[in-house]
N, C-alpha and C positions, 0 to 999 in steps of 0.2 A: 266542213272546215274551211275549205278554200274560198267559199262564197263571200267571205267578210273583206278581206283584202284583195285588191284587184291584181290580176297577173298579167295585165297588158303593159306595155312599155311606159305609157304616160301615167298610169298609176305607181309604177315602182319608182319612176323618176319624182314624181310629186311626194312620195313618202320619204325619199331619200333627202329631197330639199327642205322638206319640213323638220328633218331631223338635224340637218346642218344649221338651220334657223333656230329652231327652237329647243332642241337638246342641246347642241353645242354653243348656241349663242352667237353663230357667225352671221355674215351677211350672205345672202343667197346669191349675190352677184360678185363675190369675192371670196373663194375658198380655195384651200390647197387639197393635195391628193390624200393627206392624212386625214382631213377633215371628211373627204368622200370614204375613205376606208372605214372611219368610226362610224358614220352615218349608214353605209350598207351594213356593218355588223348591227346596228341598233335597229334596222328594218327587219333583220332577219330575226333578231331577238324578239320583236313585236310578232311575227309569224309563228314563231316557236311558241310563245306564251298564248296565243290564240288555240292553237291545237292542243296545247296543255290543258288549257281551262276547258276547252270542250271534251277532251279525254276524262278529265276528272269529274265532270258534271255527270257523265255517262256512268263513271264508277260508282260516284256516290247515290246517283237515281237508283241503282241495281244492288247497292249496298254490297259491292265486291270489296274483297281485300286487295290492299295496295303493298307490294313489296318495292322500296326505294334503295338502289345502290348508287352511290356516289364516289367515284375515282379519280384522281388527279392524274392518272396515267393515260394521258392523251397529248397529242401534238396540236397546240392551238392553231398553228398555221394551216392545218389542213381542215379546220372546222368549217369555215366559211364556203369553200368549194364542196364539200361533202353536204352541207345543209342545202345547198343550192340543187345540188344533185337530187338530194332526197325529196325536196318540194319540186322538182322539174321545172325550175326557174333559171336554170345556168344560162342559157340562151337569152332569155328575157332581160336578165340584168347584163349581161354582156352589151346587149343592144342599147338598153336604157343608158348604160355608163358611155358607151361609144358615143352616144347622140350627145352627151353633155360634155364629151371631149377628154374622157377618161377610160382607162384600160383596167378590166377586171383583174 
């Protein structure tokens, strides 16, 4: 699953900058910390979707049953750091953002 999107700092930076420019419609040369925060969230969403699609492909190919549970009882502020920890990307994202001049 992790072989599609790069885990190196340059790939992460490129993915964040692409979201700033193409998803948020901002200039890659002039953006704010709010744009960076949204772009980081979008880049993590892409990684989550990649894993979700891969998992569902496996489930459907083996005709497994799926039970989905959705709850709104969570703290949104903790989702980004927790997702980075789950993907083992916390250090990579910190370094990538530090290089861009922003703090995670």
